[in-house]
C-alpha positions as CSV (number, residue, x, y, z in Angstrom):
1,M,-85.6,46.6,-62.1
2,K,-86.8,43.8,-59.8
3,M,-84.0,41.6,-61.1
4,T,-81.4,44.3,-60.3
5,T,-82.8,44.7,-56.8
6,R,-82.7,41.0,-56.1
7,L,-79.1,40.7,-57.3
8,K,-78.1,43.6,-55.1
9,N,-79.8,41.9,-52.1
10,E,-78.1,38.6,-52.9
11,N,-74.7,40.3,-53.2
12,G,-75.2,42.0,-49.9
13,A,-76.1,38.7,-48.2
14,A,-73.0,37.1,-49.7
15,I,-70.8,39.9,-48.3
16,I,-72.4,39.5,-44.9
17,I,-71.9,35.8,-44.9
18,A,-68.3,36.2,-46.1
19,L,-67.7,38.8,-43.4
20,F,-69.2,36.4,-40.8
21,F,-66.9,33.6,-41.8
22,M,-64.0,35.9,-41.8
23,V,-64.8,37.0,-38.2
24,I,-65.1,33.3,-37.2
25,L,-61.8,32.6,-39.0
26,Y,-60.1,35.4,-37.3
27,G,-61.5,34.3,-34.0
28,L,-60.4,30.8,-34.5
29,S,-56.9,32.0,-35.6
30,G,-56.7,34.2,-32.5
31,I,-57.7,31.3,-30.3
32,F,-55.2,29.1,-32.0
33,L,-52.5,31.8,-31.6
34,L,-53.3,32.3,-27.9
35,R,-53.2,28.5,-27.5
36,V,-49.8,28.3,-29.2
37,I,-48.5,31.2,-27.0
38,N,-49.9,29.6,-23.8
39,E,-48.5,26.2,-24.8
40,A,-45.1,27.7,-25.5
41,K,-45.3,29.5,-22.2
42,M,-46.2,26.4,-20.4
43,A,-43.4,24.5,-22.2
44,R,-41.0,27.1,-21.1
45,V,-42.2,27.0,-17.5
46,E,-42.0,23.2,-17.6
47,R,-38.6,23.4,-19.1
48,E,-37.4,25.8,-16.5
49,S,-39.1,23.9,-13.7
50,A,-37.3,20.7,-14.9
51,K,-34.0,22.6,-14.9
52,A,-34.6,23.9,-11.4
53,F,-35.6,20.5,-10.2
54,Y,-32.6,18.8,-11.6
55,S,-30.4,21.6,-10.3
56,A,-32.0,21.2,-6.9
57,Q,-31.3,17.4,-7.0
58,G,-27.7,18.2,-8.0
59,A,-27.4,20.6,-5.1
60,A,-28.7,17.8,-2.7
61,Q,-26.1,15.4,-4.1
62,T,-23.4,18.0,-3.8
63,A,-24.5,18.3,-0.1
64,V,-24.2,14.6,0.4
65,D,-20.7,14.6,-1.2
66,Q,-19.7,17.5,1.0
67,L,-21.0,15.7,4.1
68,D,-18.8,12.7,3.1
69,V,-15.8,15.1,2.8
70,L,-16.5,16.6,6.2
71,I,-16.6,13.2,7.9
72,N,-14.2,11.0,5.9
73,T,-11.6,13.7,5.1
74,D,-11.8,16.6,7.5
75,L,-12.8,14.7,10.6
76,K,-10.4,11.8,9.7
77,N,-7.5,14.2,9.3
78,T,-8.3,15.9,12.6
79,I,-8.3,12.6,14.5
80,S,-5.3,11.1,12.8
81,S,-3.1,14.1,13.5
82,A,-4.3,14.6,17.1
83,N,-2.3,13.4,20.1
84,P,-3.5,9.9,20.8
85,N,-3.8,10.5,24.6
86,G,-5.9,13.6,23.8
87,V,-8.2,11.5,21.5
88,I,-8.7,9.0,24.2
89,S,-9.3,11.5,27.0
90,Y,-11.7,13.8,25.1
91,T,-13.6,11.1,23.2
92,S,-14.1,9.1,26.4
93,S,-15.3,12.2,28.2
94,E,-17.9,13.0,25.5
95,V,-19.1,9.4,25.3
96,N,-19.6,9.4,29.1
97,S,-21.5,12.6,29.0
98,G,-23.5,11.6,25.9
99,D,-22.5,14.7,24.0
100,G,-22.2,13.5,20.4
101,I,-22.8,16.9,18.9
102,G,-20.2,18.6,21.0
103,W,-17.7,16.0,20.0
104,L,-18.6,16.4,16.3
105,I,-18.1,20.1,16.4
106,Y,-14.7,19.6,18.0
107,A,-13.6,16.9,15.5
108,V,-14.7,18.4,12.1
109,R,-12.0,21.0,11.5
110,D,-10.1,22.4,8.5
111,G,-6.3,22.2,8.1
112,N,-5.8,25.3,10.2
113,G,-7.9,24.0,13.1
114,G,-11.0,26.0,12.4
115,A,-14.4,24.5,13.1
116,L,-16.3,23.7,9.9
117,L,-19.7,23.0,11.6
118,A,-21.9,25.5,13.4
119,Q,-23.7,24.4,16.6
120,D,-27.2,25.4,17.5
121,G,-28.3,23.7,20.6
122,D,-28.4,20.0,19.9
123,E,-27.8,20.4,16.1
124,A,-24.7,20.8,14.0
125,S,-25.1,22.5,10.6
126,Y,-23.2,23.3,7.4
127,S,-24.4,25.5,4.5
128,G,-23.2,25.8,0.9
129,S,-24.1,27.4,-2.4
130,G,-23.0,27.6,-6.0
131,T,-24.2,27.4,-9.6
132,L,-25.1,24.4,-11.6
133,G,-25.9,24.9,-15.3
134,E,-28.1,28.0,-15.5
135,G,-29.3,27.8,-11.9
136,A,-28.0,29.1,-8.6
137,Y,-28.4,26.6,-5.7
138,Q,-28.0,26.5,-2.0
139,Y,-28.2,23.8,0.6
140,N,-28.2,23.3,4.3
141,I,-27.1,20.2,6.2
142,V,-28.4,19.6,9.7
143,I,-27.0,16.8,11.8
144,T,-28.6,15.5,15.0
145,E,-27.8,12.6,17.3
146,K,-29.5,9.4,16.4
147,G,-28.6,7.9,19.8
148,D,-26.0,8.3,22.5
149,P,-22.4,7.6,21.6
150,E,-21.1,4.3,23.1
151,D,-18.0,2.2,23.7
152,A,-17.3,-0.2,20.8
153,G,-14.4,-2.1,22.4
154,V,-10.9,-1.3,23.6
155,D,-10.1,2.2,22.5
156,A,-13.0,2.3,20.1
157,W,-16.2,4.3,20.1
158,D,-19.4,4.7,18.0
159,F,-21.2,8.0,17.4
160,P,-24.6,7.6,15.6
161,Y,-26.1,10.6,13.8
162,S,-29.1,11.5,11.6
163,Y,-29.0,14.2,9.0
164,T,-31.4,16.3,6.9
165,I,-30.5,18.2,3.8
166,E,-32.6,21.0,2.4
167,A,-31.5,22.0,-1.1
168,G,-33.0,24.6,-3.5
169,S,-32.3,26.0,-6.9
170,T,-33.6,28.9,-8.9
171,T,-33.3,28.8,-12.7
172,N,-34.6,31.8,-14.7
173,G,-37.0,32.7,-12.0
174,V,-38.3,29.2,-11.3
175,T,-37.5,27.7,-7.9
176,S,-37.4,24.1,-6.9
177,Q,-36.8,22.4,-3.5
178,V,-35.5,19.0,-2.6
179,S,-35.1,17.4,0.8
180,L,-33.4,14.2,1.8
181,N,-32.5,12.5,5.1
182,G,-30.4,9.6,6.2
183,D,-28.2,8.4,9.0
184,F,-24.6,7.3,9.6
185,T,-22.4,6.1,12.5
186,I,-18.8,7.4,13.0
187,R,-16.4,4.8,14.3
188,V,-13.3,6.1,16.2
189,Q,-10.6,3.5,16.9
190,R,-6.9,3.0,16.9
191,D,-5.4,2.8,13.4
192,N,-4.3,-0.7,12.5
193,F,-1.4,-2.4,10.8
194,A,-3.9,-4.5,8.8
195,K,-4.4,-1.5,6.5
196,F,-1.2,-2.3,4.6
197,A,-0.9,-4.7,1.7
198,L,2.8,-4.6,2.5
199,F,4.7,-2.9,5.3
200,T,8.3,-3.4,6.1
201,N,10.8,-1.7,8.4
202,Y,13.6,-2.8,6.2
203,Q,13.3,-3.8,2.5
204,T,16.0,-6.4,2.9
205,T,16.3,-9.9,4.2
206,E,17.3,-10.4,7.8
207,S,20.9,-10.9,6.6
208,G,20.8,-7.5,4.8
209,Q,20.4,-8.8,1.2
210,N,18.2,-6.9,-1.2
211,V,15.0,-8.4,-2.4
212,W,13.8,-7.3,-5.8
213,F,10.4,-6.5,-7.2
214,T,10.1,-8.1,-10.6
215,D,7.4,-8.9,-13.1
216,K,6.4,-11.7,-10.8
217,T,5.4,-9.1,-8.2
218,N,1.9,-7.7,-8.0
219,F,0.4,-5.6,-5.1
220,A,-3.2,-4.5,-5.1
221,G,-3.1,-2.3,-2.1
222,P,-1.1,0.4,-0.1
223,V,2.6,-0.5,0.2
224,H,5.1,1.2,2.6
225,T,8.7,0.6,3.8
226,N,10.8,2.6,6.2
227,G,13.7,1.7,3.9
228,R,13.9,1.8,0.1
229,F,12.4,-0.4,-2.6
230,N,14.3,-2.4,-5.2
231,F,13.1,-2.7,-8.8
232,A,14.4,-5.1,-11.5
233,F,13.5,-5.4,-15.2
234,N,10.6,-4.1,-17.2
235,P,8.0,-4.4,-15.8
236,S,9.5,-4.5,-12.3
237,G,6.3,-5.1,-10.4
238,T,2.7,-3.8,-10.7
239,F,1.2,-1.6,-8.0
240,E,-2.5,-0.7,-7.9
241,Q,-2.4,1.8,-5.0
242,S,0.0,4.2,-3.3
243,V,3.6,3.1,-2.8
244,T,5.6,5.1,-0.2
245,Q,9.2,4.7,1.1
246,E,11.1,6.7,3.7
247,D,14.3,6.9,1.7
248,Q,14.6,9.5,-1.0
249,Y,16.2,7.2,-3.5
250,A,14.9,3.9,-5.0
251,R,17.3,1.2,-6.1
252,F,17.2,-0.1,-9.7
253,Y,18.8,-3.4,-10.9
254,N,20.3,-1.7,-14.0
255,Y,21.4,-5.0,-15.7
256,G,23.2,-6.0,-12.5
257,W,25.0,-2.6,-12.0
258,T,22.6,-1.2,-9.4
259,V,21.9,2.5,-9.2
260,L,20.0,4.7,-6.7
261,L,17.7,7.2,-8.3
262,D,15.2,9.8,-7.0
263,D,12.8,8.6,-9.7
264,D,10.1,6.0,-10.3
265,H,11.9,4.2,-13.2
266,N,15.4,3.7,-14.6
267,G,15.0,4.5,-18.3
268,T,13.5,1.5,-20.1
269,R,15.6,-1.0,-18.1
270,D,13.7,-1.1,-14.8
271,V,10.2,0.2,-15.0
272,P,7.6,-0.5,-12.2
273,V,4.0,0.0,-13.1
274,F,2.3,2.4,-10.7
275,H,-1.4,2.8,-11.0
276,G,-1.2,5.0,-7.9
277,D,1.6,7.3,-6.8
278,F,5.1,6.5,-5.7
279,Q,6.1,8.8,-2.9
280,R,9.7,8.9,-1.8
281,N,11.0,10.7,1.3
282,A,7.8,9.8,3.0
283,D,7.3,9.9,6.8
284,P,8.2,6.7,8.6
285,V,5.6,4.5,10.2
286,V,6.6,3.2,13.6
287,L,6.2,-0.5,14.0
288,D,5.0,-0.1,17.5
289,S,1.7,-1.1,19.0
290,S,-0.4,-0.6,22.1
291,V,-1.1,-4.4,21.9
292,E,1.9,-6.4,23.0
293,E,2.7,-10.1,23.1
294,G,1.9,-10.3,26.8
295,D,-1.5,-8.6,26.3
296,M,-2.5,-11.2,23.7
297,A,-1.3,-14.1,25.8
298,D,-3.4,-12.7,28.7
299,Q,-6.5,-12.5,26.5
300,A,-6.0,-16.2,25.6
301,T,-5.3,-17.5,29.1
302,G,-8.0,-15.5,30.8
303,G,-5.6,-14.7,33.6
304,Q,-5.0,-18.4,34.4
305,N,-1.6,-20.0,34.8
306,F,-0.7,-23.2,33.1
307,G,2.5,-24.9,34.3
308,S,2.9,-27.7,31.8
309,N,2.7,-28.0,28.1
310,G,-0.8,-28.7,26.8
311,I,-3.8,-27.5,24.8
312,Y,-6.2,-25.4,27.0
313,V,-9.5,-23.7,26.7
314,P,-9.5,-21.7,30.0
315,N,-12.7,-22.1,31.9
316,D,-14.2,-22.0,35.4
317,G,-15.8,-25.4,35.0
318,S,-18.8,-24.1,33.2
319,N,-17.9,-21.0,31.3
320,V,-15.1,-20.2,28.8
321,E,-12.9,-17.4,30.3
322,G,-10.3,-16.7,27.6
323,G,-9.4,-18.0,24.2
324,I,-7.5,-21.1,23.1
325,Y,-4.1,-21.4,24.7
326,I,-1.3,-23.8,23.8
327,K,1.7,-23.9,26.1
328,G,4.7,-25.2,24.2
329,D,5.0,-25.9,20.4
330,S,1.9,-27.0,18.4
331,D,2.6,-29.7,15.9
332,S,-0.4,-28.6,13.8
333,I,-3.5,-26.4,13.8
334,T,-6.1,-27.2,11.2
335,M,-9.1,-25.0,10.6
336,S,-12.2,-26.5,9.2
337,V,-16.0,-26.3,9.0
338,S,-18.5,-28.9,10.2
339,N,-22.3,-28.3,10.0
340,G,-21.7,-24.6,9.6
341,K,-19.5,-24.4,12.7
342,P,-15.8,-23.5,12.9
343,V,-13.6,-26.3,14.1
344,Y,-10.0,-26.2,15.2
345,T,-8.0,-29.5,15.3
346,I,-4.9,-28.9,17.4
347,A,-2.1,-31.5,17.9
348,Q,0.7,-31.5,20.3
349,G,2.8,-34.7,20.7
350,S,0.4,-37.5,21.5
351,T,-2.5,-35.2,22.3
352,T,-5.0,-34.0,19.8
353,K,-8.0,-31.8,20.7
354,I,-10.9,-30.7,18.5
355,V,-12.5,-27.4,19.5
356,T,-15.9,-26.8,18.0
357,I,-17.5,-23.4,18.4
358,D,-21.3,-23.1,18.2
359,Q,-21.8,-19.4,17.8
360,T,-25.6,-19.6,17.7
361,A,-25.9,-21.6,21.0
362,N,-22.9,-19.7,22.5
363,Q,-21.2,-22.9,23.4
364,T,-17.8,-24.5,22.9
365,K,-17.2,-28.2,22.7
366,V,-13.7,-29.6,23.5
367,E,-13.0,-33.2,22.5
368,D,-9.8,-35.0,23.6
369,V,-9.2,-37.4,20.7
370,S,-6.8,-39.6,22.7
371,T,-9.2,-40.1,25.7
372,G,-12.6,-39.7,24.0
373,V,-13.6,-37.2,26.6
374,I,-15.9,-34.3,25.4
375,D,-16.4,-31.2,27.5
376,T,-19.0,-28.5,26.7
377,Y,-18.7,-25.0,28.0
378,N,-20.9,-21.9,27.9
379,G,-19.4,-19.1,25.8
380,V,-16.9,-19.0,23.0
381,P,-13.1,-18.6,23.2
382,D,-13.0,-15.0,22.2
383,G,-10.7,-13.6,24.8
384,V,-11.3,-11.7,28.0
385,D,-12.6,-8.7,26.1
386,N,-14.8,-10.8,23.8
387,V,-13.4,-9.3,20.7
388,G,-13.3,-12.6,18.7
389,P,-11.8,-16.1,18.7
390,L,-8.1,-16.1,19.6
391,I,-5.6,-18.9,19.5
392,F,-2.3,-18.2,21.1
393,V,0.7,-20.6,21.1
394,D,3.5,-20.0,23.6
395,G,5.9,-21.6,21.2
396,S,5.9,-22.4,17.5
397,I,3.2,-23.6,15.1
398,N,4.8,-26.3,12.9
399,S,1.8,-26.6,10.6
400,L,-1.1,-24.2,9.9
401,S,-3.7,-24.8,7.2
402,G,-7.4,-25.1,6.5
403,T,-10.6,-23.1,6.1
404,V,-12.0,-20.1,8.0
405,Q,-15.7,-20.5,8.6
406,A,-17.9,-18.0,6.9
407,D,-19.1,-16.2,10.0
408,T,-15.8,-16.3,11.9
409,Q,-13.2,-13.6,12.5
410,V,-10.2,-15.3,14.2
411,T,-6.5,-14.5,15.0
412,V,-3.9,-17.3,15.3
413,A,-0.8,-16.1,17.1
414,S,2.4,-17.5,18.4
415,K,5.5,-16.5,20.2
416,N,7.8,-18.1,17.6
417,D,7.6,-19.3,14.0
418,I,4.4,-20.2,12.1
419,V,4.7,-22.6,9.2
420,I,2.0,-22.6,6.5
421,S,1.8,-26.1,5.3
422,N,-1.1,-26.0,2.9
423,N,-3.7,-23.6,1.5
424,I,-5.5,-21.3,4.0
425,M,-8.8,-20.2,2.6
426,Y,-11.9,-18.3,3.5
427,E,-15.1,-20.3,3.3
428,N,-16.8,-17.3,1.8
429,Y,-14.9,-15.2,-0.8
430,T,-15.0,-14.4,-4.6
431,P,-12.5,-16.5,-6.5
432,A,-10.1,-15.0,-9.0
433,V,-10.8,-15.0,-12.7
434,G,-7.8,-15.9,-14.9
435,S,-4.2,-16.0,-13.8
436,P,-2.0,-13.2,-12.4
437,G,-0.3,-11.2,-15.1
438,D,-2.8,-12.2,-17.8
439,A,-4.9,-9.6,-19.5
440,G,-8.4,-9.4,-17.9
441,Y,-7.2,-11.1,-14.6
442,V,-9.6,-10.4,-11.8
443,P,-8.0,-11.1,-8.3
444,P,-9.9,-12.8,-5.5
445,S,-11.9,-10.7,-3.2
446,A,-13.5,-10.9,0.3
447,E,-15.6,-7.7,-0.1
448,G,-18.9,-8.2,1.7
449,A,-17.7,-11.3,3.5
450,T,-17.5,-11.8,7.2
451,N,-14.8,-14.4,7.6
452,L,-11.4,-12.8,8.5
453,L,-8.1,-14.2,9.7
454,G,-5.1,-12.7,11.4
455,I,-1.8,-14.6,11.6
456,V,0.7,-13.1,14.1
457,T,4.1,-14.1,15.3
458,W,5.8,-11.9,17.9
459,E,9.3,-13.1,17.9
460,G,9.6,-15.4,14.9
461,D,8.8,-15.7,11.1
462,V,5.8,-16.7,9.2
463,R,7.0,-19.3,6.6
464,I,5.4,-21.1,3.7
465,G,6.7,-24.6,4.2
466,T,8.1,-27.1,1.7
467,S,4.9,-29.2,1.9
468,A,2.7,-26.3,0.6
469,P,1.4,-26.9,-2.9
470,D,2.4,-25.1,-6.1
471,D,0.4,-21.8,-6.6
472,V,-0.4,-21.8,-2.9
473,Q,-3.2,-19.5,-1.6
474,V,-3.1,-17.8,1.8
475,Q,-6.1,-15.7,2.8
476,G,-5.5,-13.6,5.9
477,T,-3.4,-10.7,7.2
478,I,0.1,-11.6,8.4
479,L,2.2,-9.8,11.0
480,A,5.8,-10.8,11.9
481,S,6.7,-7.9,14.1
482,S,10.4,-8.8,14.5
483,G,10.7,-11.2,11.6
484,V,9.7,-11.9,8.0
485,F,7.1,-13.6,5.8
486,Q,9.1,-15.9,3.5
487,V,9.3,-19.2,1.7
488,D,11.3,-22.2,3.1
489,D,14.0,-23.5,0.7
490,Y,13.2,-20.6,-1.7
491,G,16.7,-20.9,-3.3
492,N,16.4,-24.6,-4.3
493,I,16.9,-24.2,-8.0
494,G,16.8,-28.0,-8.4
495,A,13.2,-28.1,-7.2
496,G,12.3,-25.5,-9.8
497,P,9.7,-22.7,-9.6
498,R,6.5,-23.4,-7.6
499,G,4.2,-21.0,-9.4
500,T,2.6,-18.0,-7.7
501,A,1.8,-17.5,-4.0
502,T,-1.5,-15.5,-3.9
503,L,-2.1,-13.7,-0.7
504,L,-5.6,-12.2,-0.1
505,G,-4.8,-9.8,2.8
506,G,-1.6,-8.1,3.8
507,V,1.9,-8.5,5.2
508,I,3.4,-6.5,8.0
509,S,7.0,-7.5,8.8
510,N,10.3,-6.2,10.1
511,N,12.2,-7.3,7.1
512,Y,11.2,-8.5,3.6
513,G,11.3,-12.2,3.2
514,A,12.6,-13.9,0.1
515,F,10.1,-15.9,-2.0
516,G,12.3,-17.2,-4.8
517,L,15.2,-16.6,-7.2
518,F,15.2,-15.1,-10.6
519,S,17.7,-15.1,-13.5
520,G,19.9,-12.0,-13.5
521,S,20.0,-12.1,-17.3
522,T,16.5,-13.0,-18.3
523,G,14.4,-12.2,-15.2
524,N,12.8,-15.7,-15.4
525,Q,11.8,-17.3,-12.2
526,L,14.2,-20.1,-11.1
527,S,12.9,-21.3,-7.8
528,G,10.2,-20.6,-5.1
529,Y,7.1,-18.6,-5.8
530,G,6.2,-15.4,-7.6
531,R,4.2,-13.0,-5.4
532,N,0.6,-12.0,-6.1
533,F,-0.4,-10.0,-3.0
534,V,-4.0,-8.9,-3.2
535,Y,-5.1,-6.3,-0.7
536,D,-8.2,-7.1,1.3
537,E,-10.1,-3.8,0.8
538,R,-12.1,-4.4,4.0
539,M,-9.0,-3.3,5.9
540,A,-9.1,0.1,4.3
541,N,-12.5,0.6,6.0
542,G,-11.1,0.0,9.5
543,E,-11.7,-3.7,9.8
544,S,-9.1,-5.9,11.3
545,P,-8.8,-9.4,12.8
546,P,-9.5,-9.8,16.6
547,Y,-6.8,-8.5,18.8
548,F,-4.6,-7.6,15.8
549,P,-1.8,-5.2,16.8
550,T,-2.7,-1.5,16.3
551,L,-0.8,1.7,15.7
552,N,-0.7,4.3,18.3
553,T,-2.6,6.8,16.1
554,F,-6.4,6.9,15.7
555,I,-8.7,6.9,12.8
556,A,-12.3,8.0,12.4
557,F,-14.6,7.0,9.5
558,T,-18.0,6.1,8.4
559,N,-19.1,3.9,5.4
560,D,-22.8,4.5,5.4
561,I,-23.6,8.2,4.7
562,T,-25.4,7.3,1.4
563,D,-27.1,4.2,2.8
564,K,-30.9,4.4,3.4
565,T,-31.2,8.0,2.2
566,V,-34.8,9.2,1.6
567,W,-35.5,11.8,-1.1
568,R,-38.5,14.1,-1.2
569,E,-39.4,16.9,-3.6
570,G,-40.2,20.1,-1.8
571,E,-43.0,22.5,-2.3
C-alpha cells in the first residue's frame, strides 16, 4: 500500500514537471515566434524604407535632370528664337536693374511661349511628380539669385543662381525625403561661328567645281552647308554628329555618273557613315556677323593711326592700348613658349620683332631684333575691350606656325591670305591614339584645356602651304568669310599624296577648298591631303577665340548645374 502511494506521488510529480517544461517550451516558442514576426516586420519596414529612400533619390535626380532641361533646352530655345535686338534690350535692362529672377521667369518658356517657372517674390519654382518602381514621388525646385547679374563682355551677360531641391517618395506607406542644393551660372551671349566643325556657304570650289567627301574624310562635329554635299564611294566620309544642308538633294558620285537624291546614300555605291542625323532641306545659316573687319582692326590699333608699314604694339608710352598690329604683309608669324610665357616672333622685310607677354606680371616686352632695343609696357595686347590677345595684319601672312601657350587664347587675323607653313599646335592637349580610319582610333582633344586659337581672314584664303609637312596638324578654328581653307598645289600628282591633314577645331568658309585629288576608279588618294577634321567640343559649350566673328542670334547655356551639389537625407 505504501509502495502504491509512493508511485502515485512520483507519477504526479513527473506529470507536473512535464507540464512545467511544456509551459516553458510553449513560452519559448511563443517568444521565438514573436521575434520572428517582429524581425519579419522590421525587415519589411527596412525594405520599404530602402525602396522609399532610393525612390526619393531617384526623384531628386529627376529634378536635377529637369532643371537641366529647363535651362539648357527651354531657355536656350527661347533665347535663340528671340529677336536679337529684343534679347539685348531686355537682358541689358534686367542686368542694370539686378533682376535675375524676373529675367529667368521671362526666359524659361515652352514652345508655345508659356512660362514654365512660377515666381514667388525673389524665388522661382518648378514642381513635378510621378512614379518610380512601387513608389509615388514628388519634387520641388526653388531657384534664387546667388548674386547680381553682370556684364561679361560685348553682348554677353552672366546670371548666377542657387537652387534647392526637396524630393519625397512614398512606397507602401513608408515615406522618405531627400534634399540637395547647388548653384549654376547662365551665360547669355551671341552665338558663334566657332560652333561648327565645318560650315560653307557653297559646297564647291571658288570656280564652281564639286569637292567630294570620300573615305579620306572624317568629321567629328556639326557640319552645315547652305548648298549641297557631295559623296563618293563606300564609305564616302564618316560623320560623328549632325550634318545639315539647305538643298533637298544630296549629290552622289555614282561611278562618275553623278545623281541627285533626296537620300543619305546611293545604294551600295556611295554610302556616307552618319553617326548623327543627315538633315536635308534645312534652314540656311547666314554668314553674317556683328563683328566686321574694321571692328577687329580697331581693337588691334587701339584707335591709333599708322601711316607706314611696320609691326606695332599700340601704346601711350607706358601702357598697351590695343593688340598687335602689322601694317602691310607679314613675312612670318611664329608662335612659341619661353619660360611659360607666350612669344610671338613677327617678321616684315628686314624688321623682326619678338613680343613676349607676361600674363602674371601684366606686362608686354617688345624686342626689335635688328636694333636690339627692348621696350616693356604695362598691360597685354588684348584689344580695346580686353577680350584676349589679338594679332591683326593689314595685308597677308605669308607664314604662320608654332605653339599656342597653355594659358593663352589668341586670334590671328588678316585682311588677305594666311599661309600655314608648319604644324600649329596647342601646348596643352590630349594627343590622338592610332591613325585616322583605323579601328580604335581616338582623335586628339582639347577638352579641359585653356589654350585656344582663332585664325581669321576677311578677304582672302587660309592655305596650307607647300612647305608644310606630311600629316600636318593644325589646332585652331579657321574662318575665311569670303574665301576658302585649302591646300596649295593640291593637284600635283607628281608630288604624290601628303598623308592626312588633322584639324582640331573647325572651318567656316564661303566655299569649300580642295585638299587633294582621288582616283575616279579606285578612290585612292593621288595628291594632297586627306581630311581628318576633329571638332573642338569646347566650342559646343559657347567658347570661342577672342574677337571671333559671331552670329546675329543669341544663345544661353550653363555647364555647371550638377557641379558642387550637396545631398542630404530628410527627416
